[in-house]
C-alpha positions in Angstrom: 0.0 0.0 0.0 2.9 2.4 0.8 4.2 2.3 -2.8 0.7 3.1 -4.2 0.4 6.1 -1.9 3.9 7.3 -2.9 3.1 7.0 -6.6 -0.2 9.0 -6.1 1.7 11.6 -4.0 4.5 11.9 -6.6 2.1 12.2 -9.5 -0.1 14.7 -7.8 2.9 16.7 -6.6 4.4 16.7 -10.1 1.2 17.9 -11.8 0.5 20.6 -9.2 4.2 21.8 -9.2 4.3 22.0 -13.0 1.0 23.8 -13.1 1.9 26.2 -10.3 5.3 27.1 -11.9 3.6 27.7 -15.2 1.3 30.2 -13.5 4.2 31.9 -11.8 6.5 32.3 -14.7 4.2 32.9 -17.6 2.3 36.2 -18.0 -1.5 36.0 -17.9 -2.0 36.6 -21.6 0.3 33.7 -22.4 -1.7 31.4 -20.1 -5.0 32.5 -21.8 -3.6 31.9 -25.3 -2.4 28.5 -24.1 -6.0 27.5 -23.4 -6.3 28.6 -19.8 -9.2 31.0 -20.5 -10.2 31.0 -16.9 -7.2 33.3 -16.1 -9.1 36.2 -17.7 -11.5 36.0 -14.8 -8.8 36.7 -12.3 -6.2 39.5 -11.7 -2.6 38.9 -12.4 -2.0 38.7 -8.6 -4.8 36.2 -8.3 -3.3 33.9 -11.0 0.2 34.2 -9.4 -1.4 33.4 -6.0 -3.0 30.3 -7.3 0.4 29.3 -8.7 2.1 29.9 -5.3 -0.6 27.8 -3.5 -0.1 24.9 -6.0 3.7 25.0 -5.7 3.6 25.0 -1.9 1.0 22.3 -1.9 3.1 20.1 -4.1 6.1 20.6 -1.9 3.9 19.8 1.2 2.9 16.5 -0.4 6.4 15.2 -0.4 8.8 17.1 1.9 7.2 16.6 5.4 6.6 12.9 4.9 10.1 12.3 3.5 11.9 14.2 6.2 9.7 13.0 9.1 9.4 16.7 10.2 5.8 17.4 10.9 4.5 14.6 8.6 0.9 15.7 9.4 1.5 18.5 6.9 1.5 16.0 4.1 -2.2 15.1 4.4 -3.0 18.7 5.2 -1.3 19.7 1.9 -3.5 17.2 0.2 -6.6 18.7 1.7 -5.5 22.1 0.6 -5.0 20.9 -2.9 -8.4 19.3 -2.8 -9.9 22.7 -1.9 -8.0 24.2 -4.9 -9.5 21.5 -7.1 -13.0 22.1 -5.9 -12.6 25.8 -6.6 -11.2 25.0 -10.0 -14.2 22.7 -10.8 -16.5 25.5 -9.7 -14.7 28.0 -12.0 -14.9 25.6 -15.0 -18.6 24.8 -14.3 -19.3 28.6 -14.3 -17.4 29.0 -17.6 -19.1 25.9 -19.1 -15.8 24.2 -19.6 -14.7 20.6 -19.0 -14.3 19.7 -15.3 -12.5 16.4 -15.8 -8.9 17.4 -15.1 -9.5 19.3 -11.8 -12.1 16.7 -10.7 -9.6 13.8 -11.2 -6.9 15.8 -9.4 -9.3 16.5 -6.6 -10.2 12.8 -6.2 -6.4 11.9 -6.1 -5.8 14.6 -3.5 -8.7 13.2 -1.4 -7.2 9.7 -1.7 -3.8 10.9 -0.6 -5.3 12.8 2.3 -7.3 9.9 3.5 -4.5 7.4 3.1 -1.9 9.6 4.8 -4.1 10.7 7.7 -4.7 6.9 8.2 -1.0 6.1 8.2 0.0 9.2 10.2 -0.7 7.3 13.4 2.0 4.9 12.5 4.6 7.6 11.9 4.2 9.5 15.2 
């Protein structure tokens, strides 16, 4: 089971880290022209803020559990990314766009949160 959770964590962290970095380094018009039309609904600072949350969440999925320093932060990071996914689904529903990518990421974040909260008792 541990390997499965690590694979889920790793994939989730990779996707959120890449998405967050893209939001941080690319200007809003470039994101919109790349198919992220939702960015037009937010300020530049809002888009960068989403990117920061995604990068911090991705780091939080891996670093605390690997180091053993405050490992409870790993499932909390997963819950935070679940909230990001729920808000993304709401944005895409409002814009009448597909909700599949953020929905899948949200389900994976929920799975990581549940599995890591369950195994947190064994780490402490």
